[in-house]
TORKEDO-506947 format. One record per residue: x, y, z of N, C-alpha, C, O in turn; residue in three letters. Coordinates in pm, whole numbers, padded with zeros to 5 digits, always signed. Each point is the difference from the previous one (the first is absolute). Layout:
BEGIN
XYZXYZXYZXYZAla;...
This chain:
BEGIN
+00084-00119+00000-00084+00119+00000+00088+00124+00000+00093+00011+00080Ala;-00123+00081-00169+00079+00122-00006-00070+00109+00081-00123+00012+00001Ser;+00204+00066+00066-00054+00108+00083-00028+00121-00089+00075+00029-00093Ala;-00182+00041+00123-00033+00123-00073+00080+00115+00058+00035+00000+00118Lys;-00007+00096-00203+00068+00119+00048-00095+00082+00088-00121-00022-00001Ser;+00177+00115+00075-00080+00084+00089-00110+00072-00077-00114+00009+00047Leu;+00147+00041-00166-00098+00068-00084-00033-00092-00118+00088-00033-00080Phe;-00214-00009+00071-00041-00094-00104-00147+00025-00031-00079+00030+00089His;+00043-00042-00216-00139+00025-00038-00096-00095+00071-00113+00038+00032Thr;+00155-00162-00006-00085-00094+00074-00029+00047+00142-00100-00040+00059Asp;+00186+00123-00005-00018+00051+00137-00088+00125+00001-00040+00046+00107Arg;+00010+00008-00223-00084+00120-00007+00068+00125+00050-00066+00090+00051Gly;+00200-00083-00065+00069+00119+00049+00089+00064-00107+00099+00066+00031Asn;-00138-00085-00158+00070+00062-00112-00103+00079-00081-00099-00057-00047Val;+00123+00185+00030-00092+00086-00075+00001-00038-00147+00104-00040-00054Ala;-00218+00052-00011-00009-00033-00143+00033+00120-00088+00046-00017-00112Thr;-00069+00139+00161+00028+00122-00075+00137+00052+00042+00010+00078+00095Asp;+00095-00121-00165+00134+00040+00043+00038+00135-00059-00034+00032-00114Ser;+00105+00045+00194+00047+00131-00041+00036+00082+00122-00009-00049+00113Gly;+00049+00172-00134+00036+00087+00114-00121+00028+00087-00114-00023-00041Pro;+00136+00074+00162-00111+00027+00092-00101+00098-00058+00036+00110-00044Pro;-00163-00151+00044-00111+00087-00038-00112-00027+00100+00005-00096+00077Thr;-00106+00180-00079-00114-00019+00088-00064-00137-00025-00026-00075+00094Val;+00001+00043-00220-00067-00127-00031+00086-00121+00036-00053-00101+00046Asp;+00183+00109-00067+00088-00113+00035+00006-00020+00151-00002-00113+00048Arg;+00011+00221+00025+00000-00013+00146-00133-00056+00051-00002-00080+00093Leu;-00107+00121-00155-00131-00051+00040-00011-00150-00029-00052-00075+00082Glu;+00101+00031-00198-00001-00143-00031+00077-00079+00106-00044-00106+00044Glu;+00159+00157-00004+00082-00070+00098-00064+00004+00139+00011-00097+00076Met;-00077+00207-00042-00072+00008+00128-00107-00109+00006-00016-00067+00102Arg;-00057+00050-00212-00105-00101-00006+00059-00140+00009-00053-00085+00072Val;+00163+00059-00144+00065-00131+00008+00038-00034+00144-00023-00112+00046Leu;+00081+00210+00025+00042-00025+00137-00120-00027+00090+00004-00091+00083Met;-00110+00167-00099-00119-00018+00085-00067-00134-00024-00064-00055+00090Ala;+00078-00001-00211-00065-00126-00034+00077-00124+00043-00047-00112-00020Gln;+00164+00129+00079+00075-00116+00050-00082-00070+00108-00067+00064+00080Gln;+00073-00196-00080-00076-00078+00098+00092-00064+00101+00120-00013-00023Lys;-00177-00027+00136+00076-00067+00104+00057-00131-00056-00043-00045-00107Asp;+00139-00018+00177+00063-00122-00052-00098-00113-00033+00030-00085-00083Pro;-00146+00083+00146-00100-00103-00029-00089+00038-00119-00080-00082-00045Asn;+00095+00204-00006-00082+00046-00111-00144+00027+00038-00088+00005-00086Gly;+00064+00014+00216-00137+00016+00050-00050+00144+00001-00116+00026-00030Glu;+00204+00068+00065-00046+00136+00021+00101+00101-00055+00120-00027-00003Asp;-00171+00141-00041+00087+00106-00048+00080+00059+00116-00053+00018+00110Phe;+00179+00013-00136+00083+00065+00101-00022+00151+00003+00026+00064+00102Leu;-00072-00007-00212-00031+00142-00009+00120+00086+00040-00013+00096+00075Asp;+00131-00133-00127+00123+00074+00030+00006+00129-00082-00057+00008-00109Leu;+00125+00092+00162+00015+00129-00067+00147+00034-00016+00080-00030+00088Arg;-00043+00092-00200+00140+00040-00019+00042+00107+00100-00080+00085+00038Pro;+00205-00092+00004+00055+00101+00090+00136+00051-00049+00040+00111+00034Ala;+00030-00192-00116+00136+00034-00043+00012-00018-00151-00037-00104-00054Val;+00090+00207-00012+00034-00009-00142+00149-00022-00009+00076+00071+00065Trp;-00032-00170-00144+00143-00029-00018+00029-00008-00149-00072-00066-00075Val;+00178+00134+00033+00037-00006-00141+00133+00067-00026+00064+00051+00091Gly;-00023-00052-00219+00126+00064-00036-00006+00151+00020-00106+00062-00007Pro;+00221-00005+00030+00010+00143+00030-00064+00085-00111-00056+00106+00030Ile;+00062-00149-00153-00055+00076-00112-00152+00006-00003-00056+00084-00071Gly;-00012-00171+00145-00147+00001+00003-00057+00060+00128-00120+00023+00009Leu;+00206+00003+00089-00047+00048+00129-00073+00132-00005-00103+00017+00064Gly;+00156+00078-00141-00065+00132-00008-00137-00013-00065-00096+00062+00045Ala;+00087-00142-00152-00129-00018-00067-00101-00065+00094-00117+00039+00002Glu;+00161-00137+00075-00089-00066+00096-00052+00100+00103-00118-00002+00034Ala;+00206+00089+00016-00042+00101+00097-00103+00096-00061-00099+00035+00065Arg;+00123+00008-00188-00092+00091-00067-00137-00065-00013-00102+00062+00031Val;+00098-00188-00075-00127-00069-00020-00074-00017+00132-00120+00024+00008Val;+00191-00066+00096-00063-00029+00129-00042+00126+00073-00101+00001+00070Val;+00178+00106-00083-00027+00120+00079-00087+00103-00072-00040+00100+00061Glu;+00011-00121-00189-00081+00097-00075-00145-00002+00050-00054-00105+00033Ala;-00006+00222-00029-00140+00009+00043-00095-00049-00109-00105-00057+00029Glu;+00143+00080-00155-00086-00038-00112+00071-00098-00092+00123-00006-00003Phe;-00201-00069-00072+00052-00094-00098+00005+00072-00134-00095-00004-00078Asp;+00208+00071+00052+00012+00075-00125+00016-00092-00119-00022+00043-00114Phe;+00059-00166+00136+00008-00097-00108-00136-00036-00054-00010-00057-00108Gly;-00096+00089+00180-00136-00032-00044-00049+00094-00109-00099-00030-00068Ala;+00166+00144+00050-00041+00097-00102+00086-00019-00124+00122-00014+00010Leu;-00184+00014-00125+00074-00013-00125+00036+00138-00052-00056+00101+00043Thr;+00149-00098-00136+00045+00127-00056-00111+00070-00077+00002+00122-00015Glu;-00098-00197-00035-00106+00059-00083-00113+00060+00081-00087+00067-00056Thr;+00087-00088+00185-00109+00056+00082+00018+00150+00017+00113+00049+00006Gln;-00222+00022+00003+00003+00146+00008+00040+00047+00139+00008-00079+00094Ser;+00015+00208-00083+00034+00060+00129-00113-00018+00100+00024-00009+00120Ala;-00148+00003-00169-00115-00021+00089+00012-00136+00069-00033-00012+00118Val;+00081-00089-00190+00015-00133+00059+00099+00002+00115-00014-00076+00096Ala;+00114+00163-00105+00100+00009+00107-00060+00054+00130+00055-00023+00108His;-00166+00093-00118-00066+00050+00120-00061-00114+00081-00019+00012+00121Met;-00011-00122-00187-00062-00115+00065+00102-00112+00011-00016-00107-00058Phe;+00120+00135+00131+00109-00096+00014-00046-00124+00076-00082+00007+00091Arg;+00137-00118-00131-00030-00128+00065+00090-00015+00122+00122+00012-00013Lys;-00177-00038+00132+00084-00020+00119+00092-00120-00019-00034-00096-00070Pro;+00150+00102+00132+00099-00107-00007-00042-00113+00094+00007+00016+00122Asn;-00050-00128-00177-00050-00112+00081+00110-00074+00075-00030-00080+00089Lys;+00156+00105-00121+00109-00065+00074+00082+00100+00080+00114-00028+00039Val;-00172+00145-00014+00072+00102+00079+00033-00057+00137-00087-00054+00069Arg;+00211+00067-00030+00050-00045+00131-00019-00151+00021-00017-00045+00113Asp;+00020-00033-00221-00017-00145+00010+00115-00065+00077-00019-00103+00065Ile;+00137+00164-00071+00115-00048+00077+00055+00115+00083-00016+00117-00035Val;+00081-00151+00144+00057+00103+00087+00153+00004-00009+00062+00096+00046Ser;-00003-00199-00104+00146-00008-00006+00044-00030-00143-00056-00086-00067Thr;+00157+00160+00022+00060-00023-00131+00144-00042+00019+00075+00065+00072Phe;-00037-00174-00137+00138-00046+00002+00045-00008-00145-00026-00099-00069Val;+00091+00205+00023+00057-00003-00135+00151-00007+00016+00061+00081+00069Asp;-00004-00178-00135+00140-00032+00025+00075-00029-00129-00057-00058-00093Thr;+00184+00098+00086+00081-00036-00116+00038-00149+00000+00057-00049-00097Pro;-00088-00021+00204+00029-00144+00007-00096-00083-00086+00027-00117-00027Arg;-00138+00177-00014-00092-00065-00092+00017+00066-00137+00007+00123-00009Leu;+00001-00203-00094+00016+00053-00134-00118-00044-00086-00079-00086+00041Thr;+00069+00143-00156-00109-00035-00090-00125+00080+00034+00009+00114+00045Gly;-00124-00175-00069-00126+00073+00014-00099-00067+00095-00108+00054+00023Phe;+00142-00170+00033-00091-00071+00090-00013+00076+00132+00098+00053+00052Arg;-00222-00047+00001-00024+00064+00129-00101-00083+00079-00065-00088-00055Trp;+00054+00118+00186-00073-00086+00092-00084+00082+00098+00031+00116+00029Tyr;-00136-00178+00021-00074+00052+00115+00002-00107+00108-00019-00118-00028Leu;+00043+00160+00151+00000-00091+00114-00100+00048+00104-00016+00120+00021Phe;-00050-00214+00044-00086+00032+00113+00088+00039+00118+00121-00022-00003Ala;-00180+00077+00105+00073+00031+00123+00063-00129+00051-00071-00099+00021Asp;+00203+00096-00002+00065-00125+00043-00046-00048+00138+00019-00117+00033Pro;-00077+00204+00047-00054-00042+00129-00132-00076-00017-00041-00075+00088Ala;-00024+00095-00203-00129-00064-00028+00019-00126-00084-00057-00105+00030Val;+00137+00116-00135+00020-00112-00093+00147-00005-00042+00035+00045-00109Ala;+00051-00100+00193+00143-00005-00035+00024-00089-00122-00059-00106-00014Pro;+00147+00152-00073+00037-00074-00119+00138-00062+00018+00025-00112-00045Val;+00063+00183+00111+00137-00048+00024+00026-00013+00149-00060+00068+00082Phe;+00151-00158-00050+00042-00016+00138+00152+00007+00005+00069-00061-00082Glu;-00019+00135+00178+00145+00009+00024+00028-00077+00128-00063+00024+00103Val;+00157-00117-00110+00037-00078+00118+00149+00018+00025+00079+00022-00092Val;-00043-00032+00219+00138+00022+00041+00055-00128+00063-00071-00071+00070Phe;+00199+00044-00097+00066-00117+00056-00002+00008+00152+00043+00099+00059Leu;-00091-00203+00004-00011-00008+00146-00081+00116+00058+00018+00034+00117Asp;-00106+00027-00196-00084+00108+00050+00074+00130+00024-00056+00092+00059Gly;+00181-00083-00102+00081+00120+00023-00026+00103-00109+00053-00011-00110Glu;-00136+00113+00142-00040+00099-00099+00106+00108-00021-00005+00074-00098Ala;+00099-00064+00188+00104+00102-00011+00126-00059-00063+00026-00119+00016Asn;+00051+00200-00088+00124-00050-00057+00099-00039+00110+00002+00059+00108Pro;+00080-00157-00138+00108-00040+00091+00122+00081-00039+00044-00003-00115Val;+00012+00075+00213+00118+00083-00027+00117-00054+00080-00009-00024+00120Met;+00120+00005-00190+00121-00049+00064+00111+00104-00020+00011+00060-00107Glu;+00070-00040+00210+00108+00098-00005+00132-00075+00009+00016-00091+00082Val;+00079+00131-00166+00135-00060+00002+00100+00113+00021+00024+00081-00090Asp;+00034-00078+00208+00102+00101+00031+00133-00071+00004+00020-00090+00081Glu;+00072+00130-00168+00131-00063-00008+00109+00104+00024-00019+00120-00020Arg;+00131-00170+00063+00114+00089+00022+00073+00030-00129+00077+00096-00007Leu;-00099-00178-00098+00073+00019-00126-00038+00128-00074+00075+00045-00087Glu;-00188+00014+00118-00043+00121-00071-00077+00090+00096-00050-00044+00103Phe;+00043+00170-00141-00079+00096+00077-00141-00003-00054-00023+00023-00119Asp;-00070-00050+00204-00139-00002-00042-00070-00127+00045+00056-00082+00074Gly;-00178+00069-00119-00085-00111+00040-00063-00060-00125-00042+00074-00090Val;+00036-00205+00083-00071-00068-00107-00137-00041+00052-00012-00060+00107Leu;-00090+00093-00184-00136-00040+00036-00047-00105-00099+00027+00009-00120Trp;-00096-00107+00171-00066-00099-00085-00147+00001+00042-00033-00015+00117Arg;-00054+00034-00216-00143+00005+00027-00067-00110-00083+00024-00012-00121Val;-00107-00067+00187-00070-00109-00065-00146+00005+00040-00035+00017+00117Arg;-00050-00031-00217-00145+00001+00026-00059-00122-00070-00008-00002-00122His;-00032-00097+00198-00052-00124-00057-00152+00003-00001-00064-00001+00105Asp;+00007+00006-00225-00145+00005-00013-00042-00067-00130+00082-00027-00087Tyr;-00210+00001+00076-00057-00055-00122-00135+00064-00025-00067+00043+00093Gly;+00029-00038-00219-00128+00058-00040-00073-00101-00088+00060-00061-00088Val;-00189+00045+00113-00078-00093-00081-00141+00054-00021-00054+00070+00086Ala;-00003-00103-00200-00141+00032-00025-00084-00101+00077+00023-00121-00009Ala;-00121+00170+00085-00082-00091+00081-00146-00003-00044-00072-00094+00034Ile;+00027+00195-00108-00139+00000-00046-00013+00097-00118+00056+00110+00004Asp;-00130-00149-00106-00015+00082-00119-00119+00094+00008-00011+00091-00082Phe;-00078-00110+00177-00128+00070+00000+00009+00151+00026-00090+00074-00039Arg;+00193-00029+00103+00013+00141+00032+00077+00080-00102+00045+00111+00030Gly;-00029-00164-00153+00078+00070-00102-00059-00022-00137-00050-00108-00031Ala;+00056+00211-00051-00037-00009-00141+00107+00072-00082+00069+00088+00051Val;-00057-00126-00178+00102+00064-00085-00058+00039-00134-00101-00054-00045Thr;+00168+00149-00018-00032+00045-00134+00129-00013-00081+00104+00055+00039Asn;-00109-00126-00151+00120-00024-00080+00059+00129-00054+00118+00004-00035Ala;-00197+00101+00027+00052+00131-00034+00017+00031-00147+00013+00118-00035Gly;-00012-00216-00051+00017+00028-00142+00139+00049-00032+00094-00022+00077Gly;-00079+00087-00189+00133+00050-00039-00001+00149-00024+00103+00058-00033Thr;
């Protein structure tokens, strides 16, 4: 039996409309997350996004989409100035409270995560429960100064897919 990846269409956590962050794409992902069911498949978890994660180049666009009062993407170029008076409210305004845009992610894929206190996706574990780094000092007479050795033994694993959704981002 082969294991599925954390993000897989069979898990219902991959958006079908891939591209940069827009009101409609964020709404699709919000719905996907809310429709996740408990491990028995009996009841909806009704999870909500709290964190946006993506490459540094998409972070500003995500903030604009999430923080805008109106959905300006809903108006076409051909609509008159009168249509602009009746702006459509942004249905995903303030959908997330935290943005993590990082140069450590490349390409165009981006993610939404539920509050990790509600639906953790990853778990960090420490060797022998030691959450702090081990620091060792080496003072020798052969040289002036001190040698420091710092070691931090930990591991990270995905523990549940239900609190995360992704958008392939397009090109």
